[in-house]
mmCIF file as Biopython writes it, N, C-alpha, C and O atoms, coordinates in Angstrom:
data_model
#
loop_
_atom_site.group_PDB
_atom_site.id
_atom_site.type_symbol
_atom_site.label_atom_id
_atom_site.label_alt_id
_atom_site.label_comp_id
_atom_site.label_asym_id
_atom_site.label_entity_id
_atom_site.label_seq_id
_atom_site.pdbx_PDB_ins_code
_atom_site.Cartn_x
_atom_site.Cartn_y
_atom_site.Cartn_z
_atom_site.occupancy
_atom_site.B_iso_or_equiv
_atom_site.auth_seq_id
_atom_site.auth_asym_id
_atom_site.pdbx_PDB_model_num
ATOM 1   N N  . MET A ? 1  ? -28.188 7.845   -70.517 1.0 0.0 1  A 1 
ATOM 2   C CA . MET A ? 1  ? -29.077 6.775   -70.845 1.0 0.0 1  A 1 
ATOM 3   C C  . MET A ? 1  ? -30.458 7.148   -70.323 1.0 0.0 1  A 1 
ATOM 4   O O  . MET A ? 1  ? -30.585 7.599   -69.185 1.0 0.0 1  A 1 
ATOM 5   N N  . GLU A ? 2  ? -31.476 6.971   -71.123 1.0 0.0 2  A 1 
ATOM 6   C CA . GLU A ? 2  ? -32.847 7.259   -70.717 1.0 0.0 2  A 1 
ATOM 7   C C  . GLU A ? 2  ? -33.585 5.948   -70.488 1.0 0.0 2  A 1 
ATOM 8   O O  . GLU A ? 2  ? -33.628 5.083   -71.363 1.0 0.0 2  A 1 
ATOM 9   N N  . VAL A ? 3  ? -34.165 5.813   -69.293 1.0 0.0 3  A 1 
ATOM 10  C CA . VAL A ? 3  ? -34.856 4.587   -68.903 1.0 0.0 3  A 1 
ATOM 11  C C  . VAL A ? 3  ? -36.179 4.970   -68.265 1.0 0.0 3  A 1 
ATOM 12  O O  . VAL A ? 3  ? -36.261 5.969   -67.551 1.0 0.0 3  A 1 
ATOM 13  N N  . GLY A ? 4  ? -37.216 4.182   -68.520 1.0 0.0 4  A 1 
ATOM 14  C CA . GLY A ? 4  ? -38.496 4.409   -67.856 1.0 0.0 4  A 1 
ATOM 15  C C  . GLY A ? 4  ? -38.373 4.160   -66.365 1.0 0.0 4  A 1 
ATOM 16  O O  . GLY A ? 4  ? -37.585 3.316   -65.938 1.0 0.0 4  A 1 
ATOM 17  N N  . SER A ? 5  ? -39.137 4.881   -65.577 1.0 0.0 5  A 1 
ATOM 18  C CA . SER A ? 5  ? -39.055 4.778   -64.127 1.0 0.0 5  A 1 
ATOM 19  C C  . SER A ? 5  ? -39.587 3.440   -63.631 1.0 0.0 5  A 1 
ATOM 20  O O  . SER A ? 5  ? -40.685 3.036   -64.014 1.0 0.0 5  A 1 
ATOM 21  N N  . PRO A ? 6  ? -38.815 2.733   -62.771 1.0 0.0 6  A 1 
ATOM 22  C CA . PRO A ? 6  ? -39.313 1.487   -62.197 1.0 0.0 6  A 1 
ATOM 23  C C  . PRO A ? 6  ? -40.324 1.718   -61.080 1.0 0.0 6  A 1 
ATOM 24  O O  . PRO A ? 6  ? -40.992 0.777   -60.651 1.0 0.0 6  A 1 
ATOM 25  N N  . VAL A ? 7  ? -40.449 2.965   -60.600 1.0 0.0 7  A 1 
ATOM 26  C CA . VAL A ? 7  ? -41.383 3.310   -59.528 1.0 0.0 7  A 1 
ATOM 27  C C  . VAL A ? 7  ? -42.269 4.439   -60.025 1.0 0.0 7  A 1 
ATOM 28  O O  . VAL A ? 7  ? -41.761 5.429   -60.553 1.0 0.0 7  A 1 
ATOM 29  N N  . PRO A ? 8  ? -43.591 4.313   -59.868 1.0 0.0 8  A 1 
ATOM 30  C CA . PRO A ? 8  ? -44.464 5.391   -60.321 1.0 0.0 8  A 1 
ATOM 31  C C  . PRO A ? 8  ? -44.306 6.639   -59.455 1.0 0.0 8  A 1 
ATOM 32  O O  . PRO A ? 8  ? -43.900 6.553   -58.297 1.0 0.0 8  A 1 
ATOM 33  N N  . ALA A ? 9  ? -44.623 7.773   -60.013 1.0 0.0 9  A 1 
ATOM 34  C CA . ALA A ? 9  ? -44.569 9.025   -59.263 1.0 0.0 9  A 1 
ATOM 35  C C  . ALA A ? 9  ? -45.635 9.004   -58.179 1.0 0.0 9  A 1 
ATOM 36  O O  . ALA A ? 9  ? -46.684 8.381   -58.343 1.0 0.0 9  A 1 
ATOM 37  N N  . SER A ? 10 ? -45.365 9.679   -57.083 1.0 0.0 10 A 1 
ATOM 38  C CA . SER A ? 10 ? -46.329 9.750   -55.989 1.0 0.0 10 A 1 
ATOM 39  C C  . SER A ? 10 ? -46.650 11.212  -55.713 1.0 0.0 10 A 1 
ATOM 40  O O  . SER A ? 10 ? -45.995 12.108  -56.246 1.0 0.0 10 A 1 
ATOM 41  N N  . LYS A ? 11 ? -47.656 11.451  -54.882 1.0 0.0 11 A 1 
ATOM 42  C CA . LYS A ? 11 ? -47.993 12.825  -54.520 1.0 0.0 11 A 1 
ATOM 43  C C  . LYS A ? 11 ? -46.877 13.451  -53.702 1.0 0.0 11 A 1 
ATOM 44  O O  . LYS A ? 11 ? -46.641 14.657  -53.774 1.0 0.0 11 A 1 
ATOM 45  N N  . ARG A ? 12 ? -46.187 12.615  -52.920 1.0 0.0 12 A 1 
ATOM 46  C CA . ARG A ? 12 ? -45.111 13.128  -52.077 1.0 0.0 12 A 1 
ATOM 47  C C  . ARG A ? 12 ? -43.911 13.569  -52.903 1.0 0.0 12 A 1 
ATOM 48  O O  . ARG A ? 12 ? -43.290 14.590  -52.607 1.0 0.0 12 A 1 
ATOM 49  N N  . GLN A ? 13 ? -43.584 12.798  -53.941 1.0 0.0 13 A 1 
ATOM 50  C CA . GLN A ? 13 ? -42.446 13.134  -54.795 1.0 0.0 13 A 1 
ATOM 51  C C  . GLN A ? 13 ? -42.831 12.951  -56.259 1.0 0.0 13 A 1 
ATOM 52  O O  . GLN A ? 13 ? -42.525 11.919  -56.857 1.0 0.0 13 A 1 
ATOM 53  N N  . PRO A ? 14 ? -43.495 13.940  -56.835 1.0 0.0 14 A 1 
ATOM 54  C CA . PRO A ? 14 ? -43.856 13.819  -58.249 1.0 0.0 14 A 1 
ATOM 55  C C  . PRO A ? 14 ? -42.622 14.009  -59.134 1.0 0.0 14 A 1 
ATOM 56  O O  . PRO A ? 14 ? -41.693 14.738  -58.786 1.0 0.0 14 A 1 
ATOM 57  N N  . TYR A ? 15 ? -42.639 13.344  -60.270 1.0 0.0 15 A 1 
ATOM 58  C CA . TYR A ? 15 ? -41.535 13.469  -61.217 1.0 0.0 15 A 1 
ATOM 59  C C  . TYR A ? 15 ? -42.003 14.273  -62.415 1.0 0.0 15 A 1 
ATOM 60  O O  . TYR A ? 15 ? -42.996 13.935  -63.060 1.0 0.0 15 A 1 
ATOM 61  N N  . ALA A ? 16 ? -41.283 15.328  -62.700 1.0 0.0 16 A 1 
ATOM 62  C CA . ALA A ? 16 ? -41.572 16.101  -63.901 1.0 0.0 16 A 1 
ATOM 63  C C  . ALA A ? 16 ? -40.864 15.433  -65.070 1.0 0.0 16 A 1 
ATOM 64  O O  . ALA A ? 16 ? -39.804 14.828  -64.902 1.0 0.0 16 A 1 
ATOM 65  N N  . GLU A ? 17 ? -41.444 15.542  -66.235 1.0 0.0 17 A 1 
ATOM 66  C CA . GLU A ? 17 ? -40.835 14.932  -67.411 1.0 0.0 17 A 1 
ATOM 67  C C  . GLU A ? 17 ? -39.463 15.539  -67.654 1.0 0.0 17 A 1 
ATOM 68  O O  . GLU A ? 17 ? -39.312 16.760  -67.710 1.0 0.0 17 A 1 
ATOM 69  N N  . GLY A ? 18 ? -38.474 14.684  -67.797 1.0 0.0 18 A 1 
ATOM 70  C CA . GLY A ? 18 ? -37.107 15.132  -68.042 1.0 0.0 18 A 1 
ATOM 71  C C  . GLY A ? 18 ? -36.324 15.456  -66.782 1.0 0.0 18 A 1 
ATOM 72  O O  . GLY A ? 18 ? -35.181 15.904  -66.874 1.0 0.0 18 A 1 
ATOM 73  N N  . SER A ? 19 ? -36.910 15.243  -65.600 1.0 0.0 19 A 1 
ATOM 74  C CA . SER A ? 19 ? -36.190 15.556  -64.362 1.0 0.0 19 A 1 
ATOM 75  C C  . SER A ? 19 ? -35.113 14.501  -64.096 1.0 0.0 19 A 1 
ATOM 76  O O  . SER A ? 19 ? -35.207 13.366  -64.565 1.0 0.0 19 A 1 
ATOM 77  N N  . HIS A ? 20 ? -34.110 14.889  -63.350 1.0 0.0 20 A 1 
ATOM 78  C CA . HIS A ? 20 ? -33.003 13.997  -63.025 1.0 0.0 20 A 1 
ATOM 79  C C  . HIS A ? 20 ? -33.285 13.308  -61.697 1.0 0.0 20 A 1 
ATOM 80  O O  . HIS A ? 20 ? -33.751 13.945  -60.752 1.0 0.0 20 A 1 
ATOM 81  N N  . VAL A ? 21 ? -33.008 12.021  -61.621 1.0 0.0 21 A 1 
ATOM 82  C CA . VAL A ? 21 ? -33.181 11.248  -60.388 1.0 0.0 21 A 1 
ATOM 83  C C  . VAL A ? 21 ? -31.937 10.399  -60.168 1.0 0.0 21 A 1 
ATOM 84  O O  . VAL A ? 21 ? -31.244 10.030  -61.116 1.0 0.0 21 A 1 
ATOM 85  N N  . LEU A ? 22 ? -31.668 10.098  -58.903 1.0 0.0 22 A 1 
ATOM 86  C CA . LEU A ? 22 ? -30.548 9.226   -58.571 1.0 0.0 22 A 1 
ATOM 87  C C  . LEU A ? 22 ? -31.014 7.782   -58.647 1.0 0.0 22 A 1 
ATOM 88  O O  . LEU A ? 22 ? -32.089 7.448   -58.148 1.0 0.0 22 A 1 
ATOM 89  N N  . VAL A ? 23 ? -30.217 6.928   -59.266 1.0 0.0 23 A 1 
ATOM 90  C CA . VAL A ? 23 ? -30.577 5.519   -59.394 1.0 0.0 23 A 1 
ATOM 91  C C  . VAL A ? 23 ? -29.420 4.653   -58.919 1.0 0.0 23 A 1 
ATOM 92  O O  . VAL A ? 23 ? -28.262 5.070   -58.928 1.0 0.0 23 A 1 
ATOM 93  N N  . ARG A ? 24 ? -29.762 3.441   -58.505 1.0 0.0 24 A 1 
ATOM 94  C CA . ARG A ? 24 ? -28.774 2.410   -58.192 1.0 0.0 24 A 1 
ATOM 95  C C  . ARG A ? 24 ? -29.013 1.275   -59.165 1.0 0.0 24 A 1 
ATOM 96  O O  . ARG A ? 24 ? -30.146 1.028   -59.579 1.0 0.0 24 A 1 
ATOM 97  N N  . TYR A ? 25 ? -27.957 0.591   -59.526 1.0 0.0 25 A 1 
ATOM 98  C CA . TYR A ? 25 ? -28.112 -0.535  -60.438 1.0 0.0 25 A 1 
ATOM 99  C C  . TYR A ? 25 ? -27.051 -1.579  -60.150 1.0 0.0 25 A 1 
ATOM 100 O O  . TYR A ? 25 ? -26.013 -1.288  -59.555 1.0 0.0 25 A 1 
ATOM 101 N N  . ASP A ? 26 ? -27.328 -2.793  -60.580 1.0 0.0 26 A 1 
ATOM 102 C CA . ASP A ? 26 ? -26.398 -3.906  -60.445 1.0 0.0 26 A 1 
ATOM 103 C C  . ASP A ? 26 ? -25.444 -3.859  -61.633 1.0 0.0 26 A 1 
ATOM 104 O O  . ASP A ? 26 ? -25.904 -3.930  -62.772 1.0 0.0 26 A 1 
ATOM 105 N N  . PRO A ? 27 ? -24.134 -3.741  -61.417 1.0 0.0 27 A 1 
ATOM 106 C CA . PRO A ? 27 ? -23.199 -3.676  -62.540 1.0 0.0 27 A 1 
ATOM 107 C C  . PRO A ? 27 ? -23.263 -4.900  -63.453 1.0 0.0 27 A 1 
ATOM 108 O O  . PRO A ? 27 ? -22.958 -4.803  -64.642 1.0 0.0 27 A 1 
ATOM 109 N N  . GLU A ? 28 ? -23.660 -6.053  -62.903 1.0 0.0 28 A 1 
ATOM 110 C CA . GLU A ? 28 ? -23.755 -7.248  -63.734 1.0 0.0 28 A 1 
ATOM 111 C C  . GLU A ? 28 ? -25.011 -7.242  -64.601 1.0 0.0 28 A 1 
ATOM 112 O O  . GLU A ? 28 ? -25.038 -7.884  -65.652 1.0 0.0 28 A 1 
ATOM 113 N N  . ASP A ? 29 ? -26.048 -6.529  -64.176 1.0 0.0 29 A 1 
ATOM 114 C CA . ASP A ? 29 ? -27.286 -6.425  -64.950 1.0 0.0 29 A 1 
ATOM 115 C C  . ASP A ? 29 ? -27.800 -4.993  -64.843 1.0 0.0 29 A 1 
ATOM 116 O O  . ASP A ? 29 ? -28.692 -4.727  -64.038 1.0 0.0 29 A 1 
ATOM 117 N N  . PRO A ? 30 ? -27.262 -4.065  -65.630 1.0 0.0 30 A 1 
ATOM 118 C CA . PRO A ? 30 ? -27.632 -2.653  -65.497 1.0 0.0 30 A 1 
ATOM 119 C C  . PRO A ? 30 ? -29.070 -2.344  -65.897 1.0 0.0 30 A 1 
ATOM 120 O O  . PRO A ? 30 ? -29.514 -1.208  -65.730 1.0 0.0 30 A 1 
ATOM 121 N N  . ARG A ? 31 ? -29.811 -3.320  -66.420 1.0 0.0 31 A 1 
ATOM 122 C CA . ARG A ? 31 ? -31.215 -3.068  -66.763 1.0 0.0 31 A 1 
ATOM 123 C C  . ARG A ? 31 ? -32.100 -3.024  -65.528 1.0 0.0 31 A 1 
ATOM 124 O O  . ARG A ? 31 ? -33.197 -2.468  -65.580 1.0 0.0 31 A 1 
ATOM 125 N N  . GLU A ? 32 ? -31.644 -3.604  -64.409 1.0 0.0 32 A 1 
ATOM 126 C CA . GLU A ? 32 ? -32.405 -3.594  -63.158 1.0 0.0 32 A 1 
ATOM 127 C C  . GLU A ? 32 ? -32.051 -2.325  -62.384 1.0 0.0 32 A 1 
ATOM 128 O O  . GLU A ? 32 ? -30.936 -2.198  -61.878 1.0 0.0 32 A 1 
ATOM 129 N N  . LEU A ? 33 ? -32.984 -1.394  -62.289 1.0 0.0 33 A 1 
ATOM 130 C CA . LEU A ? 33 ? -32.747 -0.118  -61.626 1.0 0.0 33 A 1 
ATOM 131 C C  . LEU A ? 33 ? -33.589 0.006   -60.371 1.0 0.0 33 A 1 
ATOM 132 O O  . LEU A ? 33 ? -34.698 -0.523  -60.301 1.0 0.0 33 A 1 
ATOM 133 N N  . VAL A ? 34 ? -33.055 0.710   -59.378 1.0 0.0 34 A 1 
ATOM 134 C CA . VAL A ? 34 ? -33.788 1.062   -58.174 1.0 0.0 34 A 1 
ATOM 135 C C  . VAL A ? 34 ? -33.590 2.551   -57.964 1.0 0.0 34 A 1 
ATOM 136 O O  . VAL A ? 34 ? -32.457 3.033   -57.973 1.0 0.0 34 A 1 
ATOM 137 N N  . LEU A ? 35 ? -34.678 3.285   -57.777 1.0 0.0 35 A 1 
ATOM 138 C CA . LEU A ? 35 ? -34.557 4.707   -57.503 1.0 0.0 35 A 1 
ATOM 139 C C  . LEU A ? 35 ? -34.050 4.903   -56.086 1.0 0.0 35 A 1 
ATOM 140 O O  . LEU A ? 35 ? -34.576 4.304   -55.148 1.0 0.0 35 A 1 
ATOM 141 N N  . TYR A ? 36 ? -33.043 5.726   -55.926 1.0 0.0 36 A 1 
ATOM 142 C CA . TYR A ? 36 ? -32.451 5.981   -54.623 1.0 0.0 36 A 1 
ATOM 143 C C  . TYR A ? 36 ? -33.483 6.659   -53.722 1.0 0.0 36 A 1 
ATOM 144 O O  . TYR A ? 36 ? -34.046 7.694   -54.082 1.0 0.0 36 A 1 
ATOM 145 N N  . GLY A ? 37 ? -33.724 6.074   -52.558 1.0 0.0 37 A 1 
ATOM 146 C CA . GLY A ? 37 ? -34.673 6.647   -51.612 1.0 0.0 37 A 1 
ATOM 147 C C  . GLY A ? 37 ? -36.103 6.178   -51.807 1.0 0.0 37 A 1 
ATOM 148 O O  . GLY A ? 37 ? -36.992 6.647   -51.097 1.0 0.0 37 A 1 
ATOM 149 N N  . HIS A ? 38 ? -36.361 5.270   -52.741 1.0 0.0 38 A 1 
ATOM 150 C CA . HIS A ? 38 ? -37.718 4.793   -53.009 1.0 0.0 38 A 1 
ATOM 151 C C  . HIS A ? 38 ? -37.798 3.279   -52.899 1.0 0.0 38 A 1 
ATOM 152 O O  . HIS A ? 38 ? -38.531 2.646   -53.659 1.0 0.0 38 A 1 
ATOM 153 N N  . GLU A ? 39 ? -37.062 2.690   -51.973 1.0 0.0 39 A 1 
ATOM 154 C CA . GLU A ? 39 ? -37.018 1.237   -51.878 1.0 0.0 39 A 1 
ATOM 155 C C  . GLU A ? 39 ? -38.271 0.648   -51.256 1.0 0.0 39 A 1 
ATOM 156 O O  . GLU A ? 39 ? -38.553 -0.535  -51.449 1.0 0.0 39 A 1 
ATOM 157 N N  . ARG A ? 40 ? -39.030 1.444   -50.513 1.0 0.0 40 A 1 
ATOM 158 C CA . ARG A ? 40 ? -40.247 0.989   -49.825 1.0 0.0 40 A 1 
ATOM 159 C C  . ARG A ? 40 ? -39.938 -0.177  -48.894 1.0 0.0 40 A 1 
ATOM 160 O O  . ARG A ? 40 ? -40.648 -1.183  -48.887 1.0 0.0 40 A 1 
ATOM 161 N N  . ALA A ? 41 ? -38.883 -0.036  -48.118 1.0 0.0 41 A 1 
ATOM 162 C CA . ALA A ? 41 ? -38.438 -1.106  -47.230 1.0 0.0 41 A 1 
ATOM 163 C C  . ALA A ? 41 ? -39.474 -1.414  -46.155 1.0 0.0 41 A 1 
ATOM 164 O O  . ALA A ? 41 ? -39.652 -2.580  -45.802 1.0 0.0 41 A 1 
ATOM 165 N N  . ALA A ? 42 ? -40.160 -0.411  -45.628 1.0 0.0 42 A 1 
ATOM 166 C CA . ALA A ? 42 ? -41.151 -0.651  -44.578 1.0 0.0 42 A 1 
ATOM 167 C C  . ALA A ? 42 ? -42.253 -1.571  -45.087 1.0 0.0 42 A 1 
ATOM 168 O O  . ALA A ? 42 ? -42.686 -2.475  -44.372 1.0 0.0 42 A 1 
ATOM 169 N N  . TRP A ? 43 ? -42.709 -1.347  -46.316 1.0 0.0 43 A 1 
ATOM 170 C CA . TRP A ? 43 ? -43.753 -2.188  -46.897 1.0 0.0 43 A 1 
ATOM 171 C C  . TRP A ? 43 ? -43.255 -3.626  -47.066 1.0 0.0 43 A 1 
ATOM 172 O O  . TRP A ? 43 ? -43.993 -4.571  -46.787 1.0 0.0 43 A 1 
ATOM 173 N N  . GLU A ? 44 ? -42.027 -3.796  -47.513 1.0 0.0 44 A 1 
ATOM 174 C CA . GLU A ? 44 ? -41.474 -5.137  -47.695 1.0 0.0 44 A 1 
ATOM 175 C C  . GLU A ? 44 ? -41.308 -5.856  -46.357 1.0 0.0 44 A 1 
ATOM 176 O O  . GLU A ? 44 ? -41.580 -7.053  -46.267 1.0 0.0 44 A 1 
ATOM 177 N N  . TYR A ? 45 ? -40.863 -5.142  -45.314 1.0 0.0 45 A 1 
ATOM 178 C CA . TYR A ? 45 ? -40.747 -5.754  -43.991 1.0 0.0 45 A 1 
ATOM 179 C C  . TYR A ? 45 ? -42.117 -6.138  -43.444 1.0 0.0 45 A 1 
ATOM 180 O O  . TYR A ? 45 ? -42.259 -7.189  -42.819 1.0 0.0 45 A 1 
ATOM 181 N N  . ALA A ? 46 ? -43.119 -5.304  -43.671 1.0 0.0 46 A 1 
ATOM 182 C CA . ALA A ? 46 ? -44.472 -5.614  -43.207 1.0 0.0 46 A 1 
ATOM 183 C C  . ALA A ? 46 ? -45.004 -6.872  -43.893 1.0 0.0 46 A 1 
ATOM 184 O O  . ALA A ? 46 ? -45.606 -7.723  -43.239 1.0 0.0 46 A 1 
ATOM 185 N N  . MET A ? 47 ? -44.791 -6.995  -45.190 1.0 0.0 47 A 1 
ATOM 186 C CA . MET A ? 47 ? -45.263 -8.179  -45.918 1.0 0.0 47 A 1 
ATOM 187 C C  . MET A ? 47 ? -44.522 -9.434  -45.454 1.0 0.0 47 A 1 
ATOM 188 O O  . MET A ? 47 ? -45.135 -10.494 -45.323 1.0 0.0 47 A 1 
ATOM 189 N N  . ALA A ? 48 ? -43.223 -9.333  -45.205 1.0 0.0 48 A 1 
ATOM 190 C CA . ALA A ? 48 ? -42.462 -10.480 -44.706 1.0 0.0 48 A 1 
ATOM 191 C C  . ALA A ? 48 ? -42.940 -10.867 -43.309 1.0 0.0 48 A 1 
ATOM 192 O O  . ALA A ? 48 ? -43.037 -12.054 -42.997 1.0 0.0 48 A 1 
ATOM 193 N N  . GLY A ? 49 ? -43.237 -9.884  -42.469 1.0 0.0 49 A 1 
ATOM 194 C CA . GLY A ? 49 ? -43.757 -10.159 -41.134 1.0 0.0 49 A 1 
ATOM 195 C C  . GLY A ? 49 ? -45.113 -10.836 -41.181 1.0 0.0 49 A 1 
ATOM 196 O O  . GLY A ? 49 ? -45.374 -11.762 -40.413 1.0 0.0 49 A 1 
ATOM 197 N N  . MET A ? 50 ? -45.985 -10.377 -42.085 1.0 0.0 50 A 1 
ATOM 198 C CA . MET A ? 50 ? -47.300 -11.008 -42.224 1.0 0.0 50 A 1 
ATOM 199 C C  . MET A ? 50 ? -47.151 -12.451 -42.698 1.0 0.0 50 A 1 
ATOM 200 O O  . MET A ? 50 ? -47.882 -13.331 -42.243 1.0 0.0 50 A 1 
ATOM 201 N N  . GLY A ? 51 ? -46.222 -12.698 -43.596 1.0 0.0 51 A 1 
ATOM 202 C CA . GLY A ? 51 ? -45.970 -14.061 -44.056 1.0 0.0 51 A 1 
ATOM 203 C C  . GLY A ? 51 ? -45.492 -14.951 -42.921 1.0 0.0 51 A 1 
ATOM 204 O O  . GLY A ? 51 ? -45.907 -16.105 -42.818 1.0 0.0 51 A 1 
ATOM 205 N N  . ALA A ? 52 ? -44.622 -14.420 -42.068 1.0 0.0 52 A 1 
ATOM 206 C CA . ALA A ? 52 ? -44.131 -15.191 -40.925 1.0 0.0 52 A 1 
ATOM 207 C C  . ALA A ? 52 ? -45.260 -15.495 -39.945 1.0 0.0 52 A 1 
ATOM 208 O O  . ALA A ? 52 ? -45.326 -16.593 -39.392 1.0 0.0 52 A 1 
ATOM 209 N N  . VAL A ? 53 ? -46.149 -14.522 -39.728 1.0 0.0 53 A 1 
ATOM 210 C CA . VAL A ? 53 ? -47.290 -14.742 -38.835 1.0 0.0 53 A 1 
ATOM 211 C C  . VAL A ? 53 ? -48.178 -15.851 -39.374 1.0 0.0 53 A 1 
ATOM 212 O O  . VAL A ? 53 ? -48.581 -16.739 -38.622 1.0 0.0 53 A 1 
ATOM 213 N N  . PHE A ? 54 ? -48.491 -15.816 -40.666 1.0 0.0 54 A 1 
ATOM 214 C CA . PHE A ? 54 ? -49.331 -16.857 -41.256 1.0 0.0 54 A 1 
ATOM 215 C C  . PHE A ? 54 ? -48.636 -18.223 -41.226 1.0 0.0 54 A 1 
ATOM 216 O O  . PHE A ? 54 ? -49.291 -19.249 -41.041 1.0 0.0 54 A 1 
ATOM 217 N N  . LEU A ? 55 ? -47.330 -18.234 -41.407 1.0 0.0 55 A 1 
ATOM 218 C CA . LEU A ? 55 ? -46.579 -19.488 -41.329 1.0 0.0 55 A 1 
ATOM 219 C C  . LEU A ? 55 ? -46.653 -20.079 -39.921 1.0 0.0 55 A 1 
ATOM 220 O O  . LEU A ? 55 ? -46.889 -21.277 -39.760 1.0 0.0 55 A 1 
ATOM 221 N N  . LEU A ? 56 ? -46.453 -19.246 -38.909 1.0 0.0 56 A 1 
ATOM 222 C CA . LEU A ? 56 ? -46.543 -19.714 -37.525 1.0 0.0 56 A 1 
ATOM 223 C C  . LEU A ? 56 ? -47.966 -20.129 -37.166 1.0 0.0 56 A 1 
ATOM 224 O O  . LEU A ? 56 ? -48.159 -21.109 -36.447 1.0 0.0 56 A 1 
ATOM 225 N N  . LEU A ? 57 ? -48.952 -19.404 -37.653 1.0 0.0 57 A 1 
ATOM 226 C CA . LEU A ? 57 ? -50.348 -19.759 -37.408 1.0 0.0 57 A 1 
ATOM 227 C C  . LEU A ? 57 ? -50.672 -21.118 -38.021 1.0 0.0 57 A 1 
ATOM 228 O O  . LEU A ? 57 ? -51.318 -21.952 -37.387 1.0 0.0 57 A 1 
ATOM 229 N N  . GLY A ? 58 ? -50.229 -21.334 -39.235 1.0 0.0 58 A 1 
ATOM 230 C CA . GLY A ? 58 ? -50.452 -22.619 -39.893 1.0 0.0 58 A 1 
ATOM 231 C C  . GLY A ? 58 ? -49.756 -23.756 -39.169 1.0 0.0 58 A 1 
ATOM 232 O O  . GLY A ? 58 ? -50.322 -24.839 -39.019 1.0 0.0 58 A 1 
ATOM 233 N N  . ALA A ? 59 ? -48.525 -23.516 -38.716 1.0 0.0 59 A 1 
ATOM 234 C CA . ALA A ? 59 ? -47.791 -24.553 -37.984 1.0 0.0 59 A 1 
ATOM 235 C C  . ALA A ? 59 ? -48.468 -24.862 -36.657 1.0 0.0 59 A 1 
ATOM 236 O O  . ALA A ? 59 ? -48.533 -26.023 -36.252 1.0 0.0 59 A 1 
ATOM 237 N N  . SER A ? 60 ? -48.977 -23.832 -35.971 1.0 0.0 60 A 1 
ATOM 238 C CA . SER A ? 60 ? -49.649 -24.075 -34.686 1.0 0.0 60 A 1 
ATOM 239 C C  . SER A ? 60 ? -50.959 -24.832 -34.888 1.0 0.0 60 A 1 
ATOM 240 O O  . SER A ? 60 ? -51.323 -25.659 -34.051 1.0 0.0 60 A 1 
ATOM 241 N N  . LEU A ? 61 ? -51.670 -24.567 -35.973 1.0 0.0 61 A 1 
ATOM 242 C CA . LEU A ? 61 ? -52.899 -25.312 -36.258 1.0 0.0 61 A 1 
ATOM 243 C C  . LEU A ? 61 ? -52.592 -26.761 -36.616 1.0 0.0 61 A 1 
ATOM 244 O O  . LEU A ? 61 ? -53.351 -27.666 -36.272 1.0 0.0 61 A 1 
ATOM 245 N N  . LEU A ? 62 ? -51.490 -26.973 -37.300 1.0 0.0 62 A 1 
ATOM 246 C CA . LEU A ? 62 ? -51.095 -28.325 -37.689 1.0 0.0 62 A 1 
ATOM 247 C C  . LEU A ? 62 ? -50.678 -29.152 -36.472 1.0 0.0 62 A 1 
ATOM 248 O O  . LEU A ? 62 ? -51.032 -30.326 -36.364 1.0 0.0 62 A 1 
ATOM 249 N N  . ILE A ? 63 ? -49.932 -28.539 -35.567 1.0 0.0 63 A 1 
ATOM 250 C CA . ILE A ? 63 ? -49.432 -29.238 -34.383 1.0 0.0 63 A 1 
ATOM 251 C C  . ILE A ? 63 ? -50.528 -29.394 -33.322 1.0 0.0 63 A 1 
ATOM 252 O O  . ILE A ? 63 ? -50.687 -30.467 -32.738 1.0 0.0 63 A 1 
ATOM 253 N N  . GLY A ? 64 ? -51.269 -28.331 -33.082 1.0 0.0 64 A 1 
ATOM 254 C CA . GLY A ? 64 ? -52.225 -28.319 -31.970 1.0 0.0 64 A 1 
ATOM 255 C C  . GLY A ? 64 ? -53.539 -28.743 -32.387 1.0 0.0 64 A 1 
ATOM 256 O O  . GLY A ? 64 ? -54.461 -28.790 -31.572 1.0 0.0 64 A 1 
#
């Protein structure tokens, strides 16, 4: 099956046209693909942490 990449190529790991990559998918919805090793978990944790900081800041301003 040929599918467009859900993650753009980067300088660290460029993708050549026709190259093979490992993917993960949900068996219930195989159209949703994640490239193995490209989850960008650190970025997602940083954004969640920033959201928590802003939530606590807003709550402290509301209370204090």
